Steps between C-alpha positions, in 0.01 A plus 500: 500500500467762208166551314669364179625190684148439641344526159741259353442257784121512437548452145706190549219333715316222344187291607474134452198271452662237734765447765670261244524771248670742748813282494477311182423582140157371413637322196771313688484123471661314787606123496231240603498484879671835547431683822415811284231345293236683700328188631218542750640628834345588843651680798346513847653708789221437755466853609191700578207443735390165385570205257435576149192277445480590124817276467500266799247285676550419865398158682506420861408164655408529876384163600567280803401471868809679597442817315468797714656766281414492132757548233556846328637632173564879521732767421788517752536812716878468520814609286526292178223267651313460171208253539459333835361142508432312824306157530242427754650350833428125430649238279446486123359840442616722229520860353579556126466753214490419147331544162170349632176619667497589872351277759507405859411196722536132414540519118604274226788695342643266243331616188694670210558862565285752323787680332812317378703742275849355541680260255612152655799496264604863518425701801664634818369616844699690761358555863624636827369326811580486875380204704450493873658250731560130406255225637203693396461390135342214348549425124469828318553632152590825318551564124349386171185262514238384280272425798371714784631247764688639799687172530811395302415132527198510252582364157437829300713653238727719707847639547522608872715574810396227728573498878400306797657684807441259774845562647775761431700243307252479214597631174343673199385267207414551146190286398382457159207304376374374156130464620550136625835478676673749744878521485654642824851381461640853476620606848683824569831516707355778709284420814195674617538832668288807585691748278327624175635319183446556140387175300518465131321215310588468127296263273665400176425213250747253657519610856369711780750668746490680831739769619518644856654860543640478141666166543367202296423225755311222323363389164257239398497335147209250548129534582494849364169691465320436180240777486490892556494619855410777742646613823404348836667588839389304811598397851373217710504452871652217686474379853257579769331814626701827492722350210399784257691496178598854410671660189551833344485518120642835398572473112387286211612528134419257229530496112502298195809471285 
């Protein structure tokens, strides 16, 4: 590159006060609900040495006479492994991360989360997760939640991926709740497997929907969440000793519209 070309290139460079301004004029007005309105957005790649505890809290329940190996939440030492979660080796133990304080042991975890920045009538979350073999999981939940509960059966305001993988024929469900009644009528066409999948949960004023690998699978129009929510990702164990539930969470993105 010539000296004159380099000078011209340097003169054309600009700095911006925000990522939004780097691709949009600051005076641009987009329609209400537009993806480009610049609503609050977070992205988590789950890379590095440890979980980002400035953003996430971690909770592990290790209770039961059959527990010989406690649950773990740690960064995976594998290709595209992300965050590795594994429950203790006994029934009804859980591992979870979310917008709440960290804790271990036998804990009550159904209080509202500490941070709930996402709009119940206009927000979306996308996450990539890989589950271990079927028959290991009790009722588990991932997605938007008002509460810090790891169970999808509690009547909290929520829009979540719900699954109970007691056998390979079980399917993915969309569960929504308005704080008093849980609606789990939405069932996917896909059955549980051990491949990584990308899930998308979309909350709007009149419906919540769930897509799997870019295909919209289910939609709920009743018992929708009625208050702001945070993010909550949890797995429950099912069965007897050695039935550890395992999952790798490798990407999360969420934003307000």
